[in-house]
PyMOL CGO cylinders between C-alpha atoms (Angstrom):
from pymol import cmd
from pymol.cgo import CYLINDER

trace = [
    CYLINDER, -5.13, -67.15, 0.70, -1.67, -65.66, 0.14, 0.3, 1, 1, 1, 1, 1, 1,
    CYLINDER, -1.67, -65.66, 0.14, -2.28, -65.56, -3.64, 0.3, 1, 1, 1, 1, 1, 1,
    CYLINDER, -2.28, -65.56, -3.64, -5.61, -63.77, -3.08, 0.3, 1, 1, 1, 1, 1, 1,
    CYLINDER, -5.61, -63.77, -3.08, -3.95, -61.23, -0.76, 0.3, 1, 1, 1, 1, 1, 1,
    CYLINDER, -3.95, -61.23, -0.76, -1.22, -60.51, -3.32, 0.3, 1, 1, 1, 1, 1, 1,
    CYLINDER, -1.22, -60.51, -3.32, -3.80, -60.08, -6.08, 0.3, 1, 1, 1, 1, 1, 1,
    CYLINDER, -3.80, -60.08, -6.08, -5.88, -57.60, -4.03, 0.3, 1, 1, 1, 1, 1, 1,
    CYLINDER, -5.88, -57.60, -4.03, -2.73, -55.72, -2.98, 0.3, 1, 1, 1, 1, 1, 1,
    CYLINDER, -2.73, -55.72, -2.98, -1.62, -55.46, -6.60, 0.3, 1, 1, 1, 1, 1, 1,
    CYLINDER, -1.62, -55.46, -6.60, -5.10, -54.34, -7.62, 0.3, 1, 1, 1, 1, 1, 1,
    CYLINDER, -5.10, -54.34, -7.62, -5.19, -51.70, -4.87, 0.3, 1, 1, 1, 1, 1, 1,
    CYLINDER, -5.19, -51.70, -4.87, -1.71, -50.50, -5.84, 0.3, 1, 1, 1, 1, 1, 1,
    CYLINDER, -1.71, -50.50, -5.84, -2.76, -50.23, -9.50, 0.3, 1, 1, 1, 1, 1, 1,
    CYLINDER, -2.76, -50.23, -9.50, -5.86, -48.22, -8.53, 0.3, 1, 1, 1, 1, 1, 1,
    CYLINDER, -5.86, -48.22, -8.53, -3.80, -45.85, -6.42, 0.3, 1, 1, 1, 1, 1, 1,
    CYLINDER, -3.80, -45.85, -6.42, -1.31, -45.41, -9.27, 0.3, 1, 1, 1, 1, 1, 1,
    CYLINDER, -1.31, -45.41, -9.27, -4.12, -44.75, -11.76, 0.3, 1, 1, 1, 1, 1, 1,
    CYLINDER, -4.12, -44.75, -11.76, -5.77, -42.29, -9.38, 0.3, 1, 1, 1, 1, 1, 1,
    CYLINDER, -5.77, -42.29, -9.38, -2.46, -40.48, -8.86, 0.3, 1, 1, 1, 1, 1, 1,
    CYLINDER, -2.46, -40.48, -8.86, -1.87, -40.31, -12.62, 0.3, 1, 1, 1, 1, 1, 1,
    CYLINDER, -1.87, -40.31, -12.62, -5.39, -38.96, -13.11, 0.3, 1, 1, 1, 1, 1, 1,
    CYLINDER, -5.39, -38.96, -13.11, -4.76, -36.23, -10.53, 0.3, 1, 1, 1, 1, 1, 1,
    CYLINDER, -4.76, -36.23, -10.53, -1.46, -35.30, -12.16, 0.3, 1, 1, 1, 1, 1, 1,
    CYLINDER, -1.46, -35.30, -12.16, -3.10, -35.13, -15.59, 0.3, 1, 1, 1, 1, 1, 1,
    CYLINDER, -3.10, -35.13, -15.59, -6.00, -33.06, -14.25, 0.3, 1, 1, 1, 1, 1, 1,
    CYLINDER, -6.00, -33.06, -14.25, -3.63, -30.64, -12.53, 0.3, 1, 1, 1, 1, 1, 1,
    CYLINDER, -3.63, -30.64, -12.53, -1.74, -30.22, -15.78, 0.3, 1, 1, 1, 1, 1, 1,
    CYLINDER, -1.74, -30.22, -15.78, -4.84, -29.48, -17.83, 0.3, 1, 1, 1, 1, 1, 1,
    CYLINDER, -4.84, -29.48, -17.83, -5.50, -25.99, -19.23, 0.3, 1, 1, 1, 1, 1, 1,
    CYLINDER, -5.50, -25.99, -19.23, -8.65, -25.68, -17.12, 0.3, 1, 1, 1, 1, 1, 1,
    CYLINDER, -8.65, -25.68, -17.12, -6.72, -26.39, -13.92, 0.3, 1, 1, 1, 1, 1, 1,
    CYLINDER, -6.72, -26.39, -13.92, -3.96, -24.01, -14.99, 0.3, 1, 1, 1, 1, 1, 1,
    CYLINDER, -3.96, -24.01, -14.99, -6.50, -21.25, -15.69, 0.3, 1, 1, 1, 1, 1, 1,
    CYLINDER, -6.50, -21.25, -15.69, -8.02, -21.66, -12.26, 0.3, 1, 1, 1, 1, 1, 1,
    CYLINDER, -8.02, -21.66, -12.26, -4.70, -21.46, -10.44, 0.3, 1, 1, 1, 1, 1, 1,
    CYLINDER, -4.70, -21.46, -10.44, -2.90, -18.91, -12.62, 0.3, 1, 1, 1, 1, 1, 1,
    CYLINDER, -2.90, -18.91, -12.62, -4.99, -15.88, -11.62, 0.3, 1, 1, 1, 1, 1, 1,
    CYLINDER, -4.99, -15.88, -11.62, -5.84, -15.57, -7.97, 0.3, 1, 1, 1, 1, 1, 1,
    CYLINDER, -5.84, -15.57, -7.97, -6.53, -11.86, -7.63, 0.3, 1, 1, 1, 1, 1, 1,
    CYLINDER, -6.53, -11.86, -7.63, -7.34, -10.58, -4.17, 0.3, 1, 1, 1, 1, 1, 1,
    CYLINDER, -7.34, -10.58, -4.17, -10.89, -9.97, -2.97, 0.3, 1, 1, 1, 1, 1, 1,
    CYLINDER, -10.89, -9.97, -2.97, -10.85, -6.49, -4.55, 0.3, 1, 1, 1, 1, 1, 1,
    CYLINDER, -10.85, -6.49, -4.55, -9.92, -7.81, -8.00, 0.3, 1, 1, 1, 1, 1, 1,
    CYLINDER, -9.92, -7.81, -8.00, -6.26, -6.78, -7.84, 0.3, 1, 1, 1, 1, 1, 1,
    CYLINDER, -6.26, -6.78, -7.84, -3.23, -8.87, -8.69, 0.3, 1, 1, 1, 1, 1, 1,
    CYLINDER, -3.23, -8.87, -8.69, -1.34, -10.15, -5.66, 0.3, 1, 1, 1, 1, 1, 1,
    CYLINDER, -1.34, -10.15, -5.66, 2.35, -9.69, -4.92, 0.3, 1, 1, 1, 1, 1, 1,
    CYLINDER, 2.35, -9.69, -4.92, 2.88, -13.39, -5.68, 0.3, 1, 1, 1, 1, 1, 1,
    CYLINDER, 2.88, -13.39, -5.68, 1.24, -13.07, -9.10, 0.3, 1, 1, 1, 1, 1, 1,
    CYLINDER, 1.24, -13.07, -9.10, 3.30, -9.99, -9.93, 0.3, 1, 1, 1, 1, 1, 1,
    CYLINDER, 3.30, -9.99, -9.93, 6.51, -11.74, -8.87, 0.3, 1, 1, 1, 1, 1, 1,
    CYLINDER, 6.51, -11.74, -8.87, 5.65, -14.70, -11.09, 0.3, 1, 1, 1, 1, 1, 1,
    CYLINDER, 5.65, -14.70, -11.09, 4.85, -12.35, -14.00, 0.3, 1, 1, 1, 1, 1, 1,
    CYLINDER, 4.85, -12.35, -14.00, 8.14, -10.45, -13.64, 0.3, 1, 1, 1, 1, 1, 1,
    CYLINDER, 8.14, -10.45, -13.64, 10.16, -13.66, -13.44, 0.3, 1, 1, 1, 1, 1, 1,
    CYLINDER, 10.16, -13.66, -13.44, 8.52, -14.88, -16.64, 0.3, 1, 1, 1, 1, 1, 1,
    CYLINDER, 8.52, -14.88, -16.64, 8.83, -11.49, -18.33, 0.3, 1, 1, 1, 1, 1, 1,
    CYLINDER, 8.83, -11.49, -18.33, 12.54, -10.99, -17.62, 0.3, 1, 1, 1, 1, 1, 1,
    CYLINDER, 12.54, -10.99, -17.62, 13.63, -14.63, -17.68, 0.3, 1, 1, 1, 1, 1, 1,
    CYLINDER, 13.63, -14.63, -17.68, 17.38, -15.12, -17.25, 0.3, 1, 1, 1, 1, 1, 1,
    CYLINDER, 17.38, -15.12, -17.25, 18.60, -12.66, -19.89, 0.3, 1, 1, 1, 1, 1, 1,
    CYLINDER, 18.60, -12.66, -19.89, 15.79, -10.15, -20.48, 0.3, 1, 1, 1, 1, 1, 1,
    CYLINDER, 15.79, -10.15, -20.48, 12.46, -10.01, -22.25, 0.3, 1, 1, 1, 1, 1, 1,
    CYLINDER, 12.46, -10.01, -22.25, 12.13, -11.59, -25.67, 0.3, 1, 1, 1, 1, 1, 1,
    CYLINDER, 12.13, -11.59, -25.67, 10.47, -9.79, -28.60, 0.3, 1, 1, 1, 1, 1, 1,
    CYLINDER, 10.47, -9.79, -28.60, 7.08, -11.35, -27.79, 0.3, 1, 1, 1, 1, 1, 1,
    CYLINDER, 7.08, -11.35, -27.79, 7.10, -10.04, -24.20, 0.3, 1, 1, 1, 1, 1, 1,
    CYLINDER, 7.10, -10.04, -24.20, 8.24, -6.62, -25.45, 0.3, 1, 1, 1, 1, 1, 1,
    CYLINDER, 8.24, -6.62, -25.45, 5.33, -6.48, -27.91, 0.3, 1, 1, 1, 1, 1, 1,
    CYLINDER, 5.33, -6.48, -27.91, 2.51, -7.95, -25.83, 0.3, 1, 1, 1, 1, 1, 1,
    CYLINDER, 2.51, -7.95, -25.83, 3.34, -7.45, -22.14, 0.3, 1, 1, 1, 1, 1, 1,
    CYLINDER, 3.34, -7.45, -22.14, 4.45, -3.80, -22.06, 0.3, 1, 1, 1, 1, 1, 1,
    CYLINDER, 4.45, -3.80, -22.06, 2.20, -0.74, -21.70, 0.3, 1, 1, 1, 1, 1, 1,
    CYLINDER, 2.20, -0.74, -21.70, 1.91, 1.62, -24.67, 0.3, 1, 1, 1, 1, 1, 1,
    CYLINDER, 1.91, 1.62, -24.67, 3.46, 4.41, -22.59, 0.3, 1, 1, 1, 1, 1, 1,
    CYLINDER, 3.46, 4.41, -22.59, 6.53, 2.29, -21.85, 0.3, 1, 1, 1, 1, 1, 1,
    CYLINDER, 6.53, 2.29, -21.85, 6.81, 1.27, -25.51, 0.3, 1, 1, 1, 1, 1, 1,
    CYLINDER, 6.81, 1.27, -25.51, 6.90, 4.99, -26.42, 0.3, 1, 1, 1, 1, 1, 1,
    CYLINDER, 6.90, 4.99, -26.42, 9.57, 5.60, -23.79, 0.3, 1, 1, 1, 1, 1, 1,
    CYLINDER, 9.57, 5.60, -23.79, 11.62, 2.77, -25.27, 0.3, 1, 1, 1, 1, 1, 1,
    CYLINDER, 11.62, 2.77, -25.27, 11.20, 4.16, -28.81, 0.3, 1, 1, 1, 1, 1, 1,
    CYLINDER, 11.20, 4.16, -28.81, 12.47, 7.57, -27.64, 0.3, 1, 1, 1, 1, 1, 1,
    CYLINDER, 12.47, 7.57, -27.64, 15.70, 5.99, -26.36, 0.3, 1, 1, 1, 1, 1, 1,
    CYLINDER, 15.70, 5.99, -26.36, 17.36, 4.14, -29.24, 0.3, 1, 1, 1, 1, 1, 1,
    CYLINDER, 17.36, 4.14, -29.24, 20.60, 2.43, -28.30, 0.3, 1, 1, 1, 1, 1, 1,
    CYLINDER, 20.60, 2.43, -28.30, 19.44, 1.98, -24.69, 0.3, 1, 1, 1, 1, 1, 1,
    CYLINDER, 19.44, 1.98, -24.69, 17.25, -0.89, -23.51, 0.3, 1, 1, 1, 1, 1, 1,
    CYLINDER, 17.25, -0.89, -23.51, 14.76, 0.92, -21.29, 0.3, 1, 1, 1, 1, 1, 1,
    CYLINDER, 14.76, 0.92, -21.29, 13.27, -2.38, -20.07, 0.3, 1, 1, 1, 1, 1, 1,
    CYLINDER, 13.27, -2.38, -20.07, 16.67, -3.51, -18.74, 0.3, 1, 1, 1, 1, 1, 1,
    CYLINDER, 16.67, -3.51, -18.74, 18.15, -0.08, -17.97, 0.3, 1, 1, 1, 1, 1, 1,
    CYLINDER, 18.15, -0.08, -17.97, 21.19, -1.15, -19.98, 0.3, 1, 1, 1, 1, 1, 1,
    CYLINDER, 21.19, -1.15, -19.98, 22.83, -1.27, -23.38, 0.3, 1, 1, 1, 1, 1, 1,
    CYLINDER, 22.83, -1.27, -23.38, 23.47, -5.00, -23.61, 0.3, 1, 1, 1, 1, 1, 1,
    CYLINDER, 23.47, -5.00, -23.61, 22.21, -8.38, -22.40, 0.3, 1, 1, 1, 1, 1, 1,
    CYLINDER, 22.21, -8.38, -22.40, 22.76, -9.38, -18.77, 0.3, 1, 1, 1, 1, 1, 1,
    CYLINDER, 22.76, -9.38, -18.77, 24.21, -12.73, -17.76, 0.3, 1, 1, 1, 1, 1, 1,
    CYLINDER, 24.21, -12.73, -17.76, 21.54, -13.22, -15.11, 0.3, 1, 1, 1, 1, 1, 1,
    CYLINDER, 21.54, -13.22, -15.11, 18.43, -11.48, -13.76, 0.3, 1, 1, 1, 1, 1, 1,
    CYLINDER, 18.43, -11.48, -13.76, 16.79, -11.82, -10.35, 0.3, 1, 1, 1, 1, 1, 1,
    CYLINDER, 16.79, -11.82, -10.35, 13.43, -10.44, -9.27, 0.3, 1, 1, 1, 1, 1, 1,
    CYLINDER, 13.43, -10.44, -9.27, 13.29, -9.12, -5.73, 0.3, 1, 1, 1, 1, 1, 1,
    CYLINDER, 13.29, -9.12, -5.73, 10.39, -8.98, -3.30, 0.3, 1, 1, 1, 1, 1, 1,
    CYLINDER, 10.39, -8.98, -3.30, 7.24, -7.35, -4.68, 0.3, 1, 1, 1, 1, 1, 1,
    CYLINDER, 7.24, -7.35, -4.68, 5.56, -4.45, -2.92, 0.3, 1, 1, 1, 1, 1, 1,
    CYLINDER, 5.56, -4.45, -2.92, 1.98, -3.49, -3.72, 0.3, 1, 1, 1, 1, 1, 1,
    CYLINDER, 1.98, -3.49, -3.72, 0.40, -0.08, -3.17, 0.3, 1, 1, 1, 1, 1, 1,
    CYLINDER, 0.40, -0.08, -3.17, -3.34, -0.62, -3.31, 0.3, 1, 1, 1, 1, 1, 1,
    CYLINDER, -3.34, -0.62, -3.31, -4.12, 3.10, -3.27, 0.3, 1, 1, 1, 1, 1, 1,
    CYLINDER, -4.12, 3.10, -3.27, -1.76, 3.77, -6.20, 0.3, 1, 1, 1, 1, 1, 1,
    CYLINDER, -1.76, 3.77, -6.20, -2.88, 0.65, -8.07, 0.3, 1, 1, 1, 1, 1, 1,
    CYLINDER, -2.88, 0.65, -8.07, 0.65, -0.58, -8.75, 0.3, 1, 1, 1, 1, 1, 1,
    CYLINDER, 0.65, -0.58, -8.75, 3.05, -3.23, -7.61, 0.3, 1, 1, 1, 1, 1, 1,
    CYLINDER, 3.05, -3.23, -7.61, 6.81, -3.09, -8.03, 0.3, 1, 1, 1, 1, 1, 1,
    CYLINDER, 6.81, -3.09, -8.03, 9.98, -5.03, -7.47, 0.3, 1, 1, 1, 1, 1, 1,
    CYLINDER, 9.98, -5.03, -7.47, 13.67, -4.41, -7.69, 0.3, 1, 1, 1, 1, 1, 1,
    CYLINDER, 13.67, -4.41, -7.69, 15.21, -6.23, -10.63, 0.3, 1, 1, 1, 1, 1, 1,
    CYLINDER, 15.21, -6.23, -10.63, 18.91, -7.07, -10.21, 0.3, 1, 1, 1, 1, 1, 1,
    CYLINDER, 18.91, -7.07, -10.21, 21.11, -7.81, -13.20, 0.3, 1, 1, 1, 1, 1, 1,
    CYLINDER, 21.11, -7.81, -13.20, 24.54, -9.42, -13.34, 0.3, 1, 1, 1, 1, 1, 1,
    CYLINDER, 24.54, -9.42, -13.34, 26.85, -8.83, -16.28, 0.3, 1, 1, 1, 1, 1, 1,
    CYLINDER, 26.85, -8.83, -16.28, 29.54, -10.94, -17.97, 0.3, 1, 1, 1, 1, 1, 1,
    CYLINDER, 29.54, -10.94, -17.97, 33.04, -10.08, -16.91, 0.3, 1, 1, 1, 1, 1, 1,
    CYLINDER, 33.04, -10.08, -16.91, 31.89, -8.18, -13.83, 0.3, 1, 1, 1, 1, 1, 1,
    CYLINDER, 31.89, -8.18, -13.83, 31.17, -9.30, -10.27, 0.3, 1, 1, 1, 1, 1, 1,
    CYLINDER, 31.17, -9.30, -10.27, 29.06, -6.16, -9.81, 0.3, 1, 1, 1, 1, 1, 1,
    CYLINDER, 29.06, -6.16, -9.81, 25.31, -5.98, -10.21, 0.3, 1, 1, 1, 1, 1, 1,
    CYLINDER, 25.31, -5.98, -10.21, 22.93, -3.26, -11.32, 0.3, 1, 1, 1, 1, 1, 1,
    CYLINDER, 22.93, -3.26, -11.32, 19.38, -2.73, -10.10, 0.3, 1, 1, 1, 1, 1, 1,
    CYLINDER, 19.38, -2.73, -10.10, 16.26, -0.99, -11.32, 0.3, 1, 1, 1, 1, 1, 1,
    CYLINDER, 16.26, -0.99, -11.32, 12.59, -0.96, -10.40, 0.3, 1, 1, 1, 1, 1, 1,
    CYLINDER, 12.59, -0.96, -10.40, 9.83, -2.48, -12.54, 0.3, 1, 1, 1, 1, 1, 1,
    CYLINDER, 9.83, -2.48, -12.54, 6.17, -1.43, -12.08, 0.3, 1, 1, 1, 1, 1, 1,
    CYLINDER, 6.17, -1.43, -12.08, 3.05, -3.50, -12.85, 0.3, 1, 1, 1, 1, 1, 1,
    CYLINDER, 3.05, -3.50, -12.85, -0.64, -2.49, -12.81, 0.3, 1, 1, 1, 1, 1, 1,
    CYLINDER, -0.64, -2.49, -12.81, -2.65, -4.19, -10.04, 0.3, 1, 1, 1, 1, 1, 1,
    CYLINDER, -2.65, -4.19, -10.04, -5.99, -4.11, -11.92, 0.3, 1, 1, 1, 1, 1, 1,
    CYLINDER, -5.99, -4.11, -11.92, -6.93, -7.78, -12.20, 0.3, 1, 1, 1, 1, 1, 1,
    CYLINDER, -6.93, -7.78, -12.20, -9.60, -7.06, -14.80, 0.3, 1, 1, 1, 1, 1, 1,
    CYLINDER, -9.60, -7.06, -14.80, -6.86, -6.32, -17.37, 0.3, 1, 1, 1, 1, 1, 1,
    CYLINDER, -6.86, -6.32, -17.37, -4.06, -8.56, -18.60, 0.3, 1, 1, 1, 1, 1, 1,
    CYLINDER, -4.06, -8.56, -18.60, -0.92, -8.01, -16.55, 0.3, 1, 1, 1, 1, 1, 1,
    CYLINDER, -0.92, -8.01, -16.55, 1.61, -5.68, -18.22, 0.3, 1, 1, 1, 1, 1, 1,
    CYLINDER, 1.61, -5.68, -18.22, 4.81, -3.91, -17.34, 0.3, 1, 1, 1, 1, 1, 1,
    CYLINDER, 4.81, -3.91, -17.34, 3.76, -0.29, -16.79, 0.3, 1, 1, 1, 1, 1, 1,
    CYLINDER, 3.76, -0.29, -16.79, 7.07, 1.46, -16.27, 0.3, 1, 1, 1, 1, 1, 1,
    CYLINDER, 7.07, 1.46, -16.27, 10.71, 1.01, -15.34, 0.3, 1, 1, 1, 1, 1, 1,
    CYLINDER, 10.71, 1.01, -15.34, 12.75, 3.34, -13.13, 0.3, 1, 1, 1, 1, 1, 1,
    CYLINDER, 12.75, 3.34, -13.13, 16.45, 3.14, -13.86, 0.3, 1, 1, 1, 1, 1, 1,
    CYLINDER, 16.45, 3.14, -13.86, 17.64, 5.71, -11.30, 0.3, 1, 1, 1, 1, 1, 1,
    CYLINDER, 17.64, 5.71, -11.30, 18.73, 5.21, -7.76, 0.3, 1, 1, 1, 1, 1, 1,
    CYLINDER, 18.73, 5.21, -7.76, 17.40, 6.80, -4.62, 0.3, 1, 1, 1, 1, 1, 1,
    CYLINDER, 17.40, 6.80, -4.62, 20.86, 7.59, -3.23, 0.3, 1, 1, 1, 1, 1, 1,
]
cmd.load_cgo(trace, "trace")
């Protein structure tokens, strides 16, 4: 009886482990990722959470890489960057920050944009700098950085 109980307990434990592994594998599949990666609102606009995730991925810890600069930036912003050699328009700076943090995202449905304050920290300085990054809310298009405002409202 005890041997039979141990065998059924081991079998049940193995089934639970296999089921758990199956769920983990399914959640990690491209189909599952596609379903959870874009959850636009009921009007087909990107949500504040999606924009925050996009900006964190775009800026990373030290700024956008060449791929992000080529594929995830609006044509208008690329032109603005080309007109300002020697200044990184996307970072509002001239060099690479030590760290970047994305603030809370605000969305303006009527304007069709979302934005967040991006805060940069620089080597050798305890001070930070901030700028505002804007993203289009239209969920029917791939998400892109529309514009960057380097000024302050002081």
